[in-house]
PDB file of the backbone (N, CA, C, O) and the ligand in Angstrom, with CONECT records:
HET     ZN  A 101       1
ATOM      1  N   MET A   1       0.871  -1.130  -0.088  1.00  0.00           N
ATOM      2  CA  MET A   1       0.058  -0.065   0.050  1.00  0.00           C
ATOM      3  C   MET A   1       0.752   1.224  -0.022  1.00  0.00           C
ATOM      4  O   MET A   1       1.525   1.502   0.896  1.00  0.00           O
ATOM      5  N   ASN A   2       0.586   2.029  -0.963  1.00  0.00           N
ATOM      6  CA  ASN A   2       1.503   3.319  -0.953  1.00  0.00           C
ATOM      7  C   ASN A   2       0.643   4.371  -0.527  1.00  0.00           C
ATOM      8  O   ASN A   2      -0.242   4.776  -1.281  1.00  0.00           O
ATOM      9  N   ILE A   3       0.823   4.880   0.665  1.00  0.00           N
ATOM     10  CA  ILE A   3       0.060   5.966   1.196  1.00  0.00           C
ATOM     11  C   ILE A   3      -0.025   7.154   0.408  1.00  0.00           C
ATOM     12  O   ILE A   3      -1.075   7.758   0.188  1.00  0.00           O
ATOM     13  N   ASP A   4       1.260   7.520  -0.070  1.00  0.00           N
ATOM     14  CA  ASP A   4       1.441   8.893  -0.789  1.00  0.00           C
ATOM     15  C   ASP A   4       0.471   8.930  -1.983  1.00  0.00           C
ATOM     16  O   ASP A   4      -0.053  10.000  -2.290  1.00  0.00           O
ATOM     17  N   GLU A   5       0.221   7.843  -2.645  1.00  0.00           N
ATOM     18  CA  GLU A   5      -0.634   7.859  -3.745  1.00  0.00           C
ATOM     19  C   GLU A   5      -2.171   7.896  -3.467  1.00  0.00           C
ATOM     20  O   GLU A   5      -3.019   8.231  -4.295  1.00  0.00           O
ATOM     21  N   LEU A   6      -2.414   7.489  -2.138  1.00  0.00           N
ATOM     22  CA  LEU A   6      -3.930   7.378  -1.716  1.00  0.00           C
ATOM     23  C   LEU A   6      -4.296   8.646  -1.005  1.00  0.00           C
ATOM     24  O   LEU A   6      -5.480   8.893  -0.776  1.00  0.00           O
ATOM     25  N   VAL A   7      -3.306   9.483  -0.636  1.00  0.00           N
ATOM     26  CA  VAL A   7      -3.755  10.646   0.073  1.00  0.00           C
ATOM     27  C   VAL A   7      -3.237  11.913  -0.628  1.00  0.00           C
ATOM     28  O   VAL A   7      -2.064  12.026  -0.985  1.00  0.00           O
ATOM     29  N   GLU A   8      -4.209  12.894  -0.813  1.00  0.00           N
ATOM     30  CA  GLU A   8      -3.928  14.160  -1.457  1.00  0.00           C
ATOM     31  C   GLU A   8      -3.360  15.292  -0.501  1.00  0.00           C
ATOM     32  O   GLU A   8      -3.952  15.687   0.503  1.00  0.00           O
ATOM     33  N   VAL A   9      -2.100  15.773  -0.958  1.00  0.00           N
ATOM     34  CA  VAL A   9      -1.707  16.858   0.040  1.00  0.00           C
ATOM     35  C   VAL A   9      -1.362  18.024  -0.857  1.00  0.00           C
ATOM     36  O   VAL A   9      -0.568  17.988  -1.796  1.00  0.00           O
ATOM     37  N   ASN A  10      -2.066  19.063  -0.443  1.00  0.00           N
ATOM     38  CA  ASN A  10      -1.883  20.296  -1.104  1.00  0.00           C
ATOM     39  C   ASN A  10      -0.604  21.030  -0.863  1.00  0.00           C
ATOM     40  O   ASN A  10       0.212  20.624  -0.035  1.00  0.00           O
ATOM     41  N   GLU A  11      -0.421  22.113  -1.580  1.00  0.00           N
ATOM     42  CA  GLU A  11       0.795  23.002  -1.126  1.00  0.00           C
ATOM     43  C   GLU A  11       0.650  23.734   0.240  1.00  0.00           C
ATOM     44  O   GLU A  11      -0.449  23.927   0.761  1.00  0.00           O
ATOM     45  N   CYS A  12       1.716  24.090   0.733  1.00  0.00           N
ATOM     46  CA  CYS A  12       1.616  24.768   1.993  1.00  0.00           C
ATOM     47  C   CYS A  12       0.604  25.904   2.127  1.00  0.00           C
ATOM     48  O   CYS A  12       0.740  26.868   1.374  1.00  0.00           O
ATOM     49  N   PRO A  13      -0.461  25.887   3.067  1.00  0.00           N
ATOM     50  CA  PRO A  13      -1.291  27.034   3.075  1.00  0.00           C
ATOM     51  C   PRO A  13      -0.579  28.333   3.548  1.00  0.00           C
ATOM     52  O   PRO A  13      -1.172  29.401   3.402  1.00  0.00           O
ATOM     53  N   LEU A  14       0.525  28.305   4.047  1.00  0.00           N
ATOM     54  CA  LEU A  14       1.177  29.538   4.633  1.00  0.00           C
ATOM     55  C   LEU A  14       1.997  30.208   3.606  1.00  0.00           C
ATOM     56  O   LEU A  14       1.920  31.429   3.469  1.00  0.00           O
ATOM     57  N   CYS A  15       2.847  29.425   2.811  1.00  0.00           N
ATOM     58  CA  CYS A  15       3.786  29.949   1.930  1.00  0.00           C
ATOM     59  C   CYS A  15       3.740  29.356   0.479  1.00  0.00           C
ATOM     60  O   CYS A  15       4.482  29.756  -0.418  1.00  0.00           O
ATOM     61  N   GLY A  16       2.831  28.396   0.332  1.00  0.00           N
ATOM     62  CA  GLY A  16       2.779  27.886  -1.136  1.00  0.00           C
ATOM     63  C   GLY A  16       3.818  26.863  -1.531  1.00  0.00           C
ATOM     64  O   GLY A  16       3.926  26.479  -2.695  1.00  0.00           O
ATOM     65  N   GLY A  17       4.583  26.426  -0.544  1.00  0.00           N
ATOM     66  CA  GLY A  17       5.644  25.526  -0.739  1.00  0.00           C
ATOM     67  C   GLY A  17       5.166  24.042  -0.934  1.00  0.00           C
ATOM     68  O   GLY A  17       3.965  23.774  -0.903  1.00  0.00           O
ATOM     69  N   GLY A  18       6.017  23.192  -1.112  1.00  0.00           N
ATOM     70  CA  GLY A  18       5.517  21.778  -1.347  1.00  0.00           C
ATOM     71  C   GLY A  18       5.252  21.138   0.064  1.00  0.00           C
ATOM     72  O   GLY A  18       6.024  21.311   1.007  1.00  0.00           O
ATOM     73  N   GLY A  19       4.178  20.435   0.136  1.00  0.00           N
ATOM     74  CA  GLY A  19       4.014  19.709   1.403  1.00  0.00           C
ATOM     75  C   GLY A  19       4.063  18.389   1.204  1.00  0.00           C
ATOM     76  O   GLY A  19       3.593  17.903   0.175  1.00  0.00           O
ATOM     77  N   ILE A  20       4.678  17.579   2.230  1.00  0.00           N
ATOM     78  CA  ILE A  20       4.947  16.226   2.087  1.00  0.00           C
ATOM     79  C   ILE A  20       4.291  15.597   3.333  1.00  0.00           C
ATOM     80  O   ILE A  20       4.182  16.143   4.431  1.00  0.00           O
ATOM     81  N   LEU A  21       3.870  14.356   2.989  1.00  0.00           N
ATOM     82  CA  LEU A  21       3.370  13.403   4.189  1.00  0.00           C
ATOM     83  C   LEU A  21       4.563  12.775   4.699  1.00  0.00           C
ATOM     84  O   LEU A  21       5.400  12.328   3.915  1.00  0.00           O
ATOM     85  N   GLU A  22       4.724  12.700   6.055  1.00  0.00           N
ATOM     86  CA  GLU A  22       5.796  12.170   6.633  1.00  0.00           C
ATOM     87  C   GLU A  22       5.207  11.065   7.752  1.00  0.00           C
ATOM     88  O   GLU A  22       4.226  11.258   8.469  1.00  0.00           O
ATOM     89  N   GLU A  23       5.952   9.993   7.730  1.00  0.00           N
ATOM     90  CA  GLU A  23       5.644   8.988   8.866  1.00  0.00           C
ATOM     91  C   GLU A  23       6.653   9.121  10.009  1.00  0.00           C
ATOM     92  O   GLU A  23       7.869   9.147   9.821  1.00  0.00           O
ATOM     93  N   ASP A  24       6.071   9.202  11.194  1.00  0.00           N
ATOM     94  CA  ASP A  24       6.749   9.460  12.260  1.00  0.00           C
ATOM     95  C   ASP A  24       7.124   8.283  13.208  1.00  0.00           C
ATOM     96  O   ASP A  24       6.246   7.903  13.983  1.00  0.00           O
ATOM     97  N   CYS A  25       8.412   7.629  13.229  1.00  0.00           N
ATOM     98  CA  CYS A  25       8.533   6.451  14.047  1.00  0.00           C
ATOM     99  C   CYS A  25       7.538   5.344  13.740  1.00  0.00           C
ATOM    100  O   CYS A  25       7.237   4.539  14.620  1.00  0.00           O
ATOM    101  N   GLY A  26       7.042   5.282  12.573  1.00  0.00           N
ATOM    102  CA  GLY A  26       6.126   4.195  12.192  1.00  0.00           C
ATOM    103  C   GLY A  26       4.810   4.105  13.002  1.00  0.00           C
ATOM    104  O   GLY A  26       4.138   3.073  13.004  1.00  0.00           O
ATOM    105  N   SER A  27       4.456   5.243  13.704  1.00  0.00           N
ATOM    106  CA  SER A  27       3.407   5.056  14.571  1.00  0.00           C
ATOM    107  C   SER A  27       2.308   6.452  14.334  1.00  0.00           C
ATOM    108  O   SER A  27       1.193   6.561  14.844  1.00  0.00           O
ATOM    109  N   SER A  28       2.911   7.340  13.518  1.00  0.00           N
ATOM    110  CA  SER A  28       1.944   8.454  13.315  1.00  0.00           C
ATOM    111  C   SER A  28       2.274   9.179  11.977  1.00  0.00           C
ATOM    112  O   SER A  28       3.341   9.003  11.390  1.00  0.00           O
ATOM    113  N   TYR A  29       1.427   9.887  11.598  1.00  0.00           N
ATOM    114  CA  TYR A  29       1.659  10.825  10.326  1.00  0.00           C
ATOM    115  C   TYR A  29       1.322  12.168  10.507  1.00  0.00           C
ATOM    116  O   TYR A  29       0.391  12.492  11.243  1.00  0.00           O
ATOM    117  N   TYR A  30       2.112  13.104   9.800  1.00  0.00           N
ATOM    118  CA  TYR A  30       1.985  14.518   9.842  1.00  0.00           C
ATOM    119  C   TYR A  30       2.352  14.921   8.371  1.00  0.00           C
ATOM    120  O   TYR A  30       2.975  14.199   7.593  1.00  0.00           O
ATOM    121  N   VAL A  31       1.875  16.184   8.099  1.00  0.00           N
ATOM    122  CA  VAL A  31       2.383  16.873   6.737  1.00  0.00           C
ATOM    123  C   VAL A  31       3.246  17.933   7.190  1.00  0.00           C
ATOM    124  O   VAL A  31       2.990  18.567   8.213  1.00  0.00           O
ATOM    125  N   THR A  32       4.312  18.168   6.434  1.00  0.00           N
ATOM    126  CA  THR A  32       5.207  19.294   6.754  1.00  0.00           C
ATOM    127  C   THR A  32       5.581  19.971   5.517  1.00  0.00           C
ATOM    128  O   THR A  32       5.610  19.371   4.443  1.00  0.00           O
ATOM    129  N   CYS A  33       5.866  21.198   5.640  1.00  0.00           N
ATOM    130  CA  CYS A  33       6.240  22.012   4.563  1.00  0.00           C
ATOM    131  C   CYS A  33       7.838  22.050   4.212  1.00  0.00           C
ATOM    132  O   CYS A  33       8.618  22.381   5.106  1.00  0.00           O
ATOM    133  N   LEU A  34       8.288  21.736   3.010  1.00  0.00           N
ATOM    134  CA  LEU A  34       9.655  21.727   2.689  1.00  0.00           C
ATOM    135  C   LEU A  34      10.271  23.201   2.767  1.00  0.00           C
ATOM    136  O   LEU A  34      11.485  23.348   2.907  1.00  0.00           O
ATOM    137  N   ASP A  35       9.483  24.181   2.679  1.00  0.00           N
ATOM    138  CA  ASP A  35      10.002  25.589   2.681  1.00  0.00           C
ATOM    139  C   ASP A  35      10.197  26.166   3.902  1.00  0.00           C
ATOM    140  O   ASP A  35      11.308  26.469   4.338  1.00  0.00           O
ATOM    141  N   CYS A  36       8.885  26.374   4.621  1.00  0.00           N
ATOM    142  CA  CYS A  36       8.724  27.138   5.797  1.00  0.00           C
ATOM    143  C   CYS A  36       8.775  26.180   7.133  1.00  0.00           C
ATOM    144  O   CYS A  36       8.814  26.677   8.259  1.00  0.00           O
ATOM    145  N   GLY A  37       8.772  24.965   6.936  1.00  0.00           N
ATOM    146  CA  GLY A  37       8.877  24.059   8.022  1.00  0.00           C
ATOM    147  C   GLY A  37       7.534  24.011   8.944  1.00  0.00           C
ATOM    148  O   GLY A  37       7.534  23.351   9.983  1.00  0.00           O
ATOM    149  N   CYS A  38       6.532  24.651   8.569  1.00  0.00           N
ATOM    150  CA  CYS A  38       5.274  24.470   9.283  1.00  0.00           C
ATOM    151  C   CYS A  38       4.832  22.989   9.157  1.00  0.00           C
ATOM    152  O   CYS A  38       5.353  22.222   8.347  1.00  0.00           O
ATOM    153  N   HIS A  39       3.774  22.613  10.062  1.00  0.00           N
ATOM    154  CA  HIS A  39       3.496  21.276   9.905  1.00  0.00           C
ATOM    155  C   HIS A  39       1.939  20.999  10.399  1.00  0.00           C
ATOM    156  O   HIS A  39       1.411  21.885  11.071  1.00  0.00           O
ATOM    157  N   SER A  40       1.271  19.940  10.126  1.00  0.00           N
ATOM    158  CA  SER A  40      -0.043  19.798  10.601  1.00  0.00           C
ATOM    159  C   SER A  40       0.229  18.970  11.862  1.00  0.00           C
ATOM    160  O   SER A  40       1.341  18.638  12.272  1.00  0.00           O
ATOM    161  N   VAL A  41      -0.968  18.686  12.418  1.00  0.00           N
ATOM    162  CA  VAL A  41      -0.886  17.857  13.917  1.00  0.00           C
ATOM    163  C   VAL A  41      -0.452  16.371  13.427  1.00  0.00           C
ATOM    164  O   VAL A  41      -0.664  15.897  12.311  1.00  0.00           O
ATOM    165  N   ASN A  42       0.144  15.804  14.417  1.00  0.00           N
ATOM    166  CA  ASN A  42       0.658  14.459  14.311  1.00  0.00           C
ATOM    167  C   ASN A  42      -0.498  13.495  14.726  1.00  0.00           C
ATOM    168  O   ASN A  42      -0.969  13.488  15.863  1.00  0.00           O
ATOM    169  N   ILE A  43      -0.891  12.731  13.776  1.00  0.00           N
ATOM    170  CA  ILE A  43      -2.161  11.728  14.035  1.00  0.00           C
ATOM    171  C   ILE A  43      -1.635  10.311  14.005  1.00  0.00           C
ATOM    172  O   ILE A  43      -1.156   9.823  12.981  1.00  0.00           O
ATOM    173  N   GLY A  44      -1.745   9.604  15.255  1.00  0.00           N
ATOM    174  CA  GLY A  44      -1.266   8.209  15.370  1.00  0.00           C
ATOM    175  C   GLY A  44      -2.058   7.125  14.905  1.00  0.00           C
ATOM    176  O   GLY A  44      -3.259   7.256  14.670  1.00  0.00           O
ATOM    177  N   PHE A  45      -1.466   6.113  14.771  1.00  0.00           N
ATOM    178  CA  PHE A  45      -2.173   4.851  14.407  1.00  0.00           C
ATOM    179  C   PHE A  45      -1.690   3.645  15.036  1.00  0.00           C
ATOM    180  O   PHE A  45      -0.582   3.693  15.570  1.00  0.00           O
ATOM    181  N   LYS A  46      -2.384   2.517  15.056  1.00  0.00           N
ATOM    182  CA  LYS A  46      -2.057   1.530  15.844  1.00  0.00           C
ATOM    183  C   LYS A  46      -1.915   0.336  14.839  1.00  0.00           C
ATOM    184  O   LYS A  46      -1.050  -0.521  15.019  1.00  0.00           O
ATOM    185  N   SER A  47      -2.832   0.293  13.712  1.00  0.00           N
ATOM    186  CA  SER A  47      -2.890  -0.910  12.870  1.00  0.00           C
ATOM    187  C   SER A  47      -2.894  -0.406  11.253  1.00  0.00           C
ATOM    188  O   SER A  47      -3.072   0.784  10.992  1.00  0.00           O
ATOM    189  N   ASP A  48      -2.716  -1.254  10.362  1.00  0.00           N
ATOM    190  CA  ASP A  48      -2.698  -0.970   8.890  1.00  0.00           C
ATOM    191  C   ASP A  48      -4.093  -0.150   8.705  1.00  0.00           C
ATOM    192  O   ASP A  48      -4.093   0.913   8.084  1.00  0.00           O
ATOM    193  N   ASP A  49      -5.097  -0.607   9.184  1.00  0.00           N
ATOM    194  CA  ASP A  49      -6.281   0.032   8.865  1.00  0.00           C
ATOM    195  C   ASP A  49      -6.400   1.398   9.412  1.00  0.00           C
ATOM    196  O   ASP A  49      -7.027   2.200   8.720  1.00  0.00           O
ATOM    197  N   GLU A  50      -5.906   1.802  10.537  1.00  0.00           N
ATOM    198  CA  GLU A  50      -5.767   3.065  11.101  1.00  0.00           C
ATOM    199  C   GLU A  50      -4.754   3.970  10.264  1.00  0.00           C
ATOM    200  O   GLU A  50      -4.872   5.188  10.129  1.00  0.00           O
ATOM    201  N   ARG A  51      -3.816   3.240   9.764  1.00  0.00           N
ATOM    202  CA  ARG A  51      -2.624   4.093   9.176  1.00  0.00           C
ATOM    203  C   ARG A  51      -3.306   4.883   8.001  1.00  0.00           C
ATOM    204  O   ARG A  51      -3.108   6.097   8.027  1.00  0.00           O
ATOM    205  N   LEU A  52      -4.044   4.413   7.018  1.00  0.00           N
ATOM    206  CA  LEU A  52      -4.488   5.203   5.953  1.00  0.00           C
ATOM    207  C   LEU A  52      -5.424   6.286   6.457  1.00  0.00           C
ATOM    208  O   LEU A  52      -5.390   7.415   5.968  1.00  0.00           O
ATOM    209  N   GLU A  53      -6.302   5.934   7.483  1.00  0.00           N
ATOM    210  CA  GLU A  53      -7.122   6.942   8.043  1.00  0.00           C
ATOM    211  C   GLU A  53      -6.368   8.019   8.678  1.00  0.00           C
ATOM    212  O   GLU A  53      -6.771   9.159   8.450  1.00  0.00           O
ATOM    213  N   ALA A  54      -5.348   7.871   9.434  1.00  0.00           N
ATOM    214  CA  ALA A  54      -4.551   8.769  10.173  1.00  0.00           C
ATOM    215  C   ALA A  54      -3.760   9.762   9.027  1.00  0.00           C
ATOM    216  O   ALA A  54      -3.637  10.979   9.169  1.00  0.00           O
ATOM    217  N   ALA A  55      -3.276   9.019   7.922  1.00  0.00           N
ATOM    218  CA  ALA A  55      -2.762   9.946   6.954  1.00  0.00           C
ATOM    219  C   ALA A  55      -3.724  10.814   6.214  1.00  0.00           C
ATOM    220  O   ALA A  55      -3.400  11.959   5.900  1.00  0.00           O
ATOM    221  N   ARG A  56      -4.934  10.301   5.915  1.00  0.00           N
ATOM    222  CA  ARG A  56      -5.928  11.031   5.402  1.00  0.00           C
ATOM    223  C   ARG A  56      -6.488  12.192   6.325  1.00  0.00           C
ATOM    224  O   ARG A  56      -6.839  13.275   5.857  1.00  0.00           O
ATOM    225  N   ARG A  57      -6.543  11.889   7.641  1.00  0.00           N
ATOM    226  CA  ARG A  57      -6.961  12.987   8.436  1.00  0.00           C
ATOM    227  C   ARG A  57      -6.043  14.041   8.628  1.00  0.00           C
ATOM    228  O   ARG A  57      -6.515  15.175   8.696  1.00  0.00           O
ATOM    229  N   THR A  58      -4.695  13.872   8.739  1.00  0.00           N
ATOM    230  CA  THR A  58      -3.652  14.833   8.837  1.00  0.00           C
ATOM    231  C   THR A  58      -3.609  15.701   7.583  1.00  0.00           C
ATOM    232  O   THR A  58      -3.480  16.925   7.573  1.00  0.00           O
ATOM    233  N   ALA A  59      -3.738  14.877   6.500  1.00  0.00           N
ATOM    234  CA  ALA A  59      -3.706  15.664   5.094  1.00  0.00           C
ATOM    235  C   ALA A  59      -4.919  16.599   5.021  1.00  0.00           C
ATOM    236  O   ALA A  59      -4.855  17.699   4.473  1.00  0.00           O
ATOM    237  N   GLU A  60      -6.113  16.075   5.643  1.00  0.00           N
ATOM    238  CA  GLU A  60      -7.296  16.986   5.439  1.00  0.00           C
ATOM    239  C   GLU A  60      -7.189  18.160   6.184  1.00  0.00           C
ATOM    240  O   GLU A  60      -7.655  19.217   5.757  1.00  0.00           O
ATOM    241  N   LEU A  61      -6.590  18.069   7.311  1.00  0.00           N
ATOM    242  CA  LEU A  61      -6.339  19.425   8.251  1.00  0.00           C
ATOM    243  C   LEU A  61      -5.335  20.274   7.620  1.00  0.00           C
ATOM    244  O   LEU A  61      -5.441  21.500   7.643  1.00  0.00           O
ATOM    245  N   TRP A  62      -4.384  19.680   7.069  1.00  0.00           N
ATOM    246  CA  TRP A  62      -3.248  20.494   6.257  1.00  0.00           C
ATOM    247  C   TRP A  62      -3.974  21.186   5.118  1.00  0.00           C
ATOM    248  O   TRP A  62      -3.725  22.381   4.955  1.00  0.00           O
ATOM    249  N   ASN A  63      -4.894  20.553   4.257  1.00  0.00           N
ATOM    250  CA  ASN A  63      -5.334  21.050   3.267  1.00  0.00           C
ATOM    251  C   ASN A  63      -6.400  22.115   3.471  1.00  0.00           C
ATOM    252  O   ASN A  63      -6.697  22.878   2.551  1.00  0.00           O
ATOM    253  N   CYS A  64      -7.047  22.182   4.807  1.00  0.00           N
ATOM    254  CA  CYS A  64      -8.014  23.099   5.378  1.00  0.00           C
ATOM    255  C   CYS A  64      -7.028  24.295   5.900  1.00  0.00           C
ATOM    256  O   CYS A  64      -7.647  25.276   6.312  1.00  0.00           O
ATOM    257  N   GLY A  65      -5.779  24.375   5.947  1.00  0.00           N
ATOM    258  CA  GLY A  65      -5.127  25.209   6.429  1.00  0.00           C
ATOM    259  C   GLY A  65      -4.848  25.317   8.060  1.00  0.00           C
ATOM    260  O   GLY A  65      -4.439  26.316   8.653  1.00  0.00           O
ATOM    261  N   LYS A  66      -5.157  24.102   8.594  1.00  0.00           N
ATOM    262  CA  LYS A  66      -4.925  23.950   9.993  1.00  0.00           C
ATOM    263  C   LYS A  66      -3.505  23.448  10.164  1.00  0.00           C
ATOM    264  O   LYS A  66      -3.268  22.240  10.177  1.00  0.00           O
ATOM    265  N   VAL A  67      -2.530  24.393  10.298  1.00  0.00           N
ATOM    266  CA  VAL A  67      -1.121  24.032  10.330  1.00  0.00           C
ATOM    267  C   VAL A  67      -0.520  24.759  11.745  1.00  0.00           C
ATOM    268  O   VAL A  67      -1.075  25.680  12.343  1.00  0.00           O
ATOM    269  N   ILE A  68       0.630  24.171  12.086  1.00  0.00           N
ATOM    270  CA  ILE A  68       1.300  24.787  13.162  1.00  0.00           C
ATOM    271  C   ILE A  68       2.566  25.550  12.561  1.00  0.00           C
ATOM    272  O   ILE A  68       3.315  24.867  11.863  1.00  0.00           O
ATOM    273  N   SER A  69       2.839  26.698  12.731  1.00  0.00           N
ATOM    274  CA  SER A  69       3.898  27.362  12.339  1.00  0.00           C
ATOM    275  C   SER A  69       5.070  27.220  13.109  1.00  0.00           C
ATOM    276  O   SER A  69       4.880  27.297  14.323  1.00  0.00           O
ATOM    277  N   MET A  70       6.447  26.999  12.669  1.00  0.00           N
ATOM    278  CA  MET A  70       7.554  26.909  13.443  1.00  0.00           C
ATOM    279  C   MET A  70       8.346  28.053  13.494  1.00  0.00           C
ATOM    280  O   MET A  70       9.457  28.035  14.023  1.00  0.00           O
ATOM    281  N   SER A  71       7.799  29.178  12.919  1.00  0.00           N
ATOM    282  CA  SER A  71       8.583  30.482  12.935  1.00  0.00           C
ATOM    283  C   SER A  71       8.855  30.836  14.258  1.00  0.00           C
ATOM    284  O   SER A  71       7.954  30.841  15.096  1.00  0.00           O
ATOM    285  N   PRO A  72      10.197  31.183  14.575  1.00  0.00           N
ATOM    286  CA  PRO A  72      10.562  31.577  15.979  1.00  0.00           C
ATOM    287  C   PRO A  72      10.170  33.025  16.273  1.00  0.00           C
ATOM    288  O   PRO A  72      10.443  33.913  15.466  1.00  0.00           O
ATOM    289  N   GLY A  73       9.508  33.280  17.462  1.00  0.00           N
ATOM    290  CA  GLY A  73       9.368  34.640  17.794  1.00  0.00           C
ATOM    291  C   GLY A  73       8.090  35.237  17.164  1.00  0.00           C
ATOM    292  O   GLY A  73       7.911  36.454  17.201  1.00  0.00           O
ATOM    293  N   GLU A  74       7.146  34.358  16.554  1.00  0.00           N
ATOM    294  CA  GLU A  74       6.050  34.842  16.096  1.00  0.00           C
ATOM    295  C   GLU A  74       4.812  34.433  16.688  1.00  0.00           C
ATOM    296  O   GLU A  74       3.747  34.884  16.265  1.00  0.00           O
TER     297      GLU A  74
HETATM  298 ZN    ZN A 101       5.294  26.604   4.058  1.00  0.00          ZN2+
END
């Protein structure tokens, strides 16, 4: 199963840079921006069924503009 092909990830809602879906320690997913470093919330999964669901949910939040900015001092 290729998660990247099943989940649609838009450009960064803050800067328009490329957003990529990242797997964290094999137990959760989040989307991060390659340009400004902002990211969506980390959504965990415990099974392969939950894996796709977690990836879809974090991508959905990202696509809606619900991101956490990493910019220091802002
Ligand atoms: Zn960005």
